[in-house]
C-alpha positions in Angstrom: 187.8 95.4 -36.6 187.0 93.1 -33.8 184.3 90.5 -34.4 182.9 87.5 -32.7 179.4 86.6 -31.9 178.4 84.3 -29.1 175.0 82.6 -28.7 173.2 85.2 -30.8 174.4 88.0 -28.6 176.9 90.4 -30.0 180.1 89.7 -28.1 183.4 90.9 -29.3 186.0 88.4 -28.4 189.6 89.3 -28.2 191.1 86.6 -26.1 193.1 87.9 -23.1 192.4 85.2 -20.6 194.1 84.1 -17.6 194.7 80.4 -17.9 198.0 78.5 -18.0 198.9 77.2 -21.4 199.7 73.5 -21.4 202.2 74.0 -24.3 205.1 75.1 -22.1 205.8 75.4 -18.4 207.5 78.7 -19.0 205.1 80.2 -21.6 201.5 80.8 -20.3 198.4 82.6 -21.4 196.9 85.5 -19.6 193.3 86.1 -20.5 192.1 89.6 -20.0 188.5 90.9 -20.4 187.1 94.0 -22.1 183.7 95.3 -21.1 182.7 98.3 -23.2 180.1 99.8 -25.5 180.6 98.1 -28.9 177.2 99.0 -30.3 174.8 101.9 -29.8 175.5 105.5 -29.0 178.4 104.8 -26.7 180.3 102.8 -29.4 182.0 106.0 -30.7 184.1 105.7 -27.5 183.8 102.0 -26.6 184.7 100.3 -29.9 187.9 102.3 -30.4 188.8 101.4 -26.8 188.3 97.7 -27.5 190.4 98.0 -30.7 193.1 99.8 -28.7 193.3 97.0 -26.2 193.6 94.4 -29.0 196.4 96.5 -30.6 198.3 96.8 -27.3 198.0 93.0 -26.7 199.4 92.3 -30.2 202.3 94.6 -29.6 203.1 93.2 -26.2 202.9 89.6 -27.5 205.1 90.5 -30.4 207.7 92.0 -28.1 207.8 88.9 -26.0 204.8 89.1 -23.6 204.7 89.8 -19.9 207.7 88.6 -18.0 207.0 87.1 -14.5 210.1 85.4 -13.1 210.9 82.5 -15.4 207.5 82.6 -17.0 206.3 84.5 -20.0 202.6 85.3 -20.4 201.1 85.9 -23.9 197.9 87.9 -23.8 194.4 86.9 -25.0 191.5 89.2 -24.9 187.8 88.5 -24.5 185.5 91.5 -25.1 181.8 91.8 -24.5 179.4 94.5 -25.5 177.9 96.3 -22.5 176.0 98.7 -24.8 176.8 101.5 -22.2 173.9 100.0 -20.2 174.4 99.3 -16.4 172.6 95.9 -16.6 174.4 94.8 -19.7 177.7 95.9 -18.1 177.0 93.9 -14.9 176.1 90.8 -17.0 179.2 91.2 -19.1 181.6 91.4 -16.2 179.9 88.6 -14.3 180.4 86.4 -17.4 184.1 87.4 -17.6 184.7 86.6 -13.9 182.4 83.7 -13.3 182.5 81.9 -16.7 185.7 82.9 -18.4 187.8 83.1 -15.2 189.2 86.5 -16.1 191.0 88.5 -13.4 191.8 91.7 -15.2 189.0 93.7 -16.9 189.7 96.8 -19.1 187.6 99.2 -21.2 184.7 101.1 -19.6 184.0 104.1 -21.7 180.7 105.2 -20.2 180.0 106.3 -16.7 176.6 104.7 -16.0 177.7 101.2 -17.0 181.1 101.7 -15.3 179.5 102.8 -12.0 177.3 99.7 -12.0 180.4 97.5 -12.1 182.3 99.6 -9.7 179.6 99.1 -7.1 180.5 95.4 -6.7 184.1 95.0 -8.0 185.6 95.5 -4.6 184.2 92.1 -3.6 185.9 90.3 -6.5 189.3 88.9 -6.9 189.8 90.9 -10.0 191.3 94.2 -11.1 189.2 96.8 -12.9 190.9 99.4 -15.2 188.5 102.2 -16.2 189.1 104.2 -19.4 187.0 107.1 -20.8 184.2 107.1 -18.2 184.6 110.4 -16.4 182.0 110.4 -13.6 183.9 111.6 -10.5 182.5 109.2 -8.0 184.1 106.2 -9.7 187.4 107.0 -7.9 186.0 108.5 -4.7 184.9 105.2 -3.3 188.3 104.0 -2.2 188.0 100.8 -4.2 191.4 99.2 -3.8 191.2 97.1 -7.0 190.1 99.8 -9.4 192.1 102.4 -11.3 191.2 104.9 -14.0 193.3 106.4 -16.7 191.0 109.4 -17.6 190.7 112.3 -15.2 187.3 113.2 -13.8 185.1 115.6 -15.7 185.2 118.4 -13.2 189.0 118.4 -13.2 188.8 119.3 -16.8 185.8 121.6 -16.3 187.7 123.8 -13.9 190.4 124.4 -16.5 187.8 125.0 -19.2 185.9 127.6 -17.1 189.1 129.5 -16.6 189.7 129.5 -20.3 186.2 130.6 -21.2 186.3 133.4 -18.6 189.7 134.6 -20.0 187.9 135.0 -23.4 185.8 137.6 -21.8 182.4 135.8 -21.9 180.0 136.9 -19.2 176.7 135.2 -20.4 177.2 131.6 -21.4 174.3 129.3 -22.4 174.7 125.6 -21.9 173.1 122.8 -24.0 174.0 119.2 -23.2 173.3 115.8 -21.7 173.0 117.4 -18.3 171.1 114.4 -16.9 174.3 112.5 -17.1 176.3 113.1 -13.9 179.8 113.8 -15.3 178.5 116.3 -17.8 176.7 118.3 -15.1 179.9 118.1 -13.0 181.9 119.6 -15.8 179.4 122.4 -16.2 179.3 123.1 -12.5 183.1 123.5 -12.5 182.9 125.8 -15.5 180.2 127.9 -13.8 182.3 128.2 -10.6 185.2 129.7 -12.6 183.0 132.0 -14.6 181.5 133.4 -11.4 185.0 134.2 -10.1 185.4 136.4 -13.2 182.0 138.0 -12.9 180.3 135.8 -15.5 177.3 133.5 -15.3 175.6 130.6 -17.0 172.3 132.0 -18.2 170.6 128.7 -19.4 171.0 125.0 -19.0 169.1 123.3 -21.9 169.0 119.5 -21.9 169.1 117.0 -24.6 169.1 113.2 -24.3 171.8 111.1 -25.9 169.3 109.9 -28.5 168.0 113.4 -29.5 168.9 114.7 -32.9 166.6 117.8 -33.2 168.0 120.5 -30.9 166.2 123.5 -32.5 163.8 124.0 -29.6 166.7 124.3 -27.1 168.7 126.5 -29.5 165.8 128.7 -30.4 165.3 129.4 -26.7 169.0 130.1 -26.2 169.0 132.4 -29.2 166.4 134.5 -27.5 168.6 135.1 -24.5 171.4 136.7 -26.5 174.3 134.7 -24.9 178.0 135.7 -25.4 178.9 132.1 -26.0 177.4 128.5 -26.1 178.8 125.5 -24.3 177.9 122.1 -25.6 178.5 118.9 -23.5 177.6 115.5 -24.7 178.3 112.5 -26.9 179.8 113.3 -30.3 176.7 112.7 -32.5 174.1 114.9 -30.6 176.8 117.5 -30.1 177.5 117.6 -33.8 173.7 118.2 -34.4 173.9 121.2 -32.0 176.8 122.7 -33.9 175.1 122.1 -37.3 171.7 123.5 -36.2 173.2 126.5 -34.4 174.6 127.6 -37.7 171.3 126.9 -39.5 169.5 129.1 -36.9 172.0 131.9 -37.4 173.5 131.8 -33.9 176.7 133.6 -34.4 178.6 133.4 -31.1 181.6 131.4 -30.0 180.9 127.8 -29.4 182.7 125.7 -26.8 182.4 121.9 -26.2 183.3 118.9 -24.2 183.0 115.9 -26.5 186.3 114.3 -27.5 185.1 113.3 -31.0 187.4 112.8 -34.0 187.1 114.7 -37.2 185.5 111.6 -38.9 182.9 111.2 -36.3 181.8 114.9 -36.5 181.7 115.0 -40.2 179.2 112.2 -40.3 176.7 114.7 -39.1 177.9 118.2 -39.9 180.1 120.0 -42.4 183.6 121.3 -41.8 182.3 124.8 -42.5 179.6 124.4 -39.8 182.3 123.3 -37.4 184.8 126.1 -38.2 185.9 127.8 -35.0 184.4 125.4 -32.5 186.5 124.8 -29.4 186.8 121.5 -27.6 188.0 121.9 -24.0 189.0 118.5 -22.8 191.9 116.3 -21.6 194.9 116.5 -24.0 194.0 113.3 -25.7 195.2 112.0 -29.0 195.3 114.9 -31.4 198.2 114.7 -33.8 199.4 118.3 -33.4 199.8 117.8 -29.7 200.8 114.2 -29.7 204.1 112.7 -28.4 206.1 110.3 -30.5 204.2 107.5 -28.9 200.9 109.2 -29.9 202.0 109.6 -33.5 203.1 105.9 -33.7 199.8 104.9 -32.1 197.8 106.8 -34.6 199.7 105.3 -37.5 199.5 101.7 -36.2 195.8 102.0 -35.3 194.9 103.4 -38.7 196.8 100.7 -40.5 195.3 97.9 -38.3 191.6 99.1 -38.3 191.4 101.1 -41.5 190.1 104.1 -39.6 191.5 106.9 -37.5 191.5 106.3 -33.7 189.1 108.4 -31.6 191.0 110.9 -29.4 190.0 109.1 -26.2 190.9 105.6 -27.3 194.4 105.5 -25.9 193.0 105.5 -22.4 192.4 101.8 -22.9 195.7 101.2 -24.8 197.5 102.7 -21.8 195.6 100.5 -19.4 197.2 97.4 -20.8 200.7 98.8 -20.6 200.1 99.8 -17.0 198.8 96.4 -16.2 201.8 94.7 -17.8 204.2 96.9 -15.8 202.2 96.2 -12.6 202.2 92.4 -13.1 205.9 92.5 -13.7 206.5 94.7 -10.7 204.3 92.5 -8.5 206.0 89.3 -9.8 202.7 87.6 -10.2 199.8 87.4 -12.5 197.7 85.3 -10.2 197.6 87.5 -7.1 195.2 90.3 -8.0 195.6 92.0 -4.7 199.4 92.3 -5.2 198.9 93.6 -8.8 196.3 96.2 -7.6 198.9 97.5 -5.1 201.6 97.6 -7.7 199.3 99.7 -10.0 199.1 102.4 -7.3 202.9 102.4 -6.9 203.6 102.5 -10.6 205.5 105.3 -12.4 204.2 106.2 -15.8 205.2 103.4 -18.2 207.3 104.7 -21.1 205.0 103.1 -23.7 201.8 105.1 -22.9 200.2 107.5 -25.3 198.4 110.0 -23.0 200.4 112.8 -21.4 200.0 112.0 -17.7 200.7 114.3 -14.8 202.1 112.0 -12.1 201.2 112.7 -8.5 204.2 112.1 -6.2 205.9 110.3 -9.1 203.1 107.8 -9.6 200.8 107.3 -12.5 197.8 106.6 -10.2 197.2 108.5 -6.9 196.0 106.9 -3.7 192.4 107.0 -5.1 193.4 105.0 -8.1 193.1 108.1 -10.3 195.5 109.2 -13.1 195.6 112.7 -14.5 196.4 114.0 -17.9 197.0 117.6 -19.0 194.0 119.5 -20.3 194.0 121.3 -23.6 192.1 123.8 -25.8 191.5 122.4 -29.3 189.9 124.4 -32.1 188.3 123.2 -35.4 190.3 124.9 -38.2 189.8 124.1 -41.8 188.7 120.5 -41.4 190.6 119.3 -38.4 191.1 119.8 -34.7 194.1 122.0 -33.9 195.8 122.0 -30.5 196.0 125.7 -29.5 197.2 125.7 -25.9 197.4 123.8 -22.6 194.8 124.6 -20.0 196.4 125.2 -16.6 195.7 122.1 -14.4 197.0 121.2 -10.9 196.8 117.4 -10.6 198.3 117.4 -7.1 195.7 119.9 -5.7 192.8 118.0 -7.4 194.1 114.7 -6.0 194.0 116.1 -2.5 190.5 117.4 -3.1 189.4 114.0 -4.5 190.7 112.3 -1.4 188.3 114.3 0.8 185.2 113.0 -1.1 183.2 109.9 -0.4 
């Protein structure tokens, strides 16, 4: 686990800084920053991301570092807790840039805090690599020094809506964190596909990310006799919905958009209460659908941190390998503009874990956006089981994204 406290504030420090080492003219140190939710509700996504960056840095260093001409860079990581809060995220990134001299900033699990940083990062001589944060507008702003490894929520919602419609559901009730932009974008995309098949969303019940008693919303939904329920939100409140829906005797198929691991769900609910739940999300790290890289990632992460990785954590792991490849392609670690351009021209590096769908042969499209496949996962006898791919057209979505501002 990553630990380091600074001046009374929780600050996780993995050194990944950008200063030249005095020990050797050919061996230097590259300090990279992580800004992510290391405490609070967002930590179910942010802390595994920070761990993943640490693990990738150790792997790269052990394999010889980043090669730039005659120089070799070894990686240090500095990580700060942004608590998934926009103000905290802004402060964390300002410290990384202004005080620590960091040029490359990774992490960013949550959309509100990420959007706050994205609003000013274009003015900085730095490169921002976004992970799990799924708000669409993060990559519609034409920010040249920002890329994102996770696809936007509505890209996945479109595929999820098609899947739910094919199951024959006509009356779907939604309960979720709908005041969060990317969750509402996911639901809007689902609704659009349902309507094409003659279906509808009959309720949009809201919970906040801190809510734990969902019985009022679920009681209202039960009275509407839905064909199915769709749950969108962070892992913990979603787990309470699943548990309480069983306790209230709501016996309809349950679909979700959460990306939580088995361990995270079982802190709140039982495996029996989860049985049959679908999670319709990017094809992230679930072992039954994992590549060789994914299986190795799971084993190494579990050994290093004594816990299983969250499904979305490889978004940050892949950031570091993409950055390494871009720096080597650009032939510089100092010129952030050149590295940002190299990222947009980059093919998918062979070391990544997620199953990316390149656009025109490149990992990131002209918007700085990467795309993974989407998948339908179902809870069966205590674990998430990959059932099938969800049809997704990365090229078509990329063209759509390019039309937005």
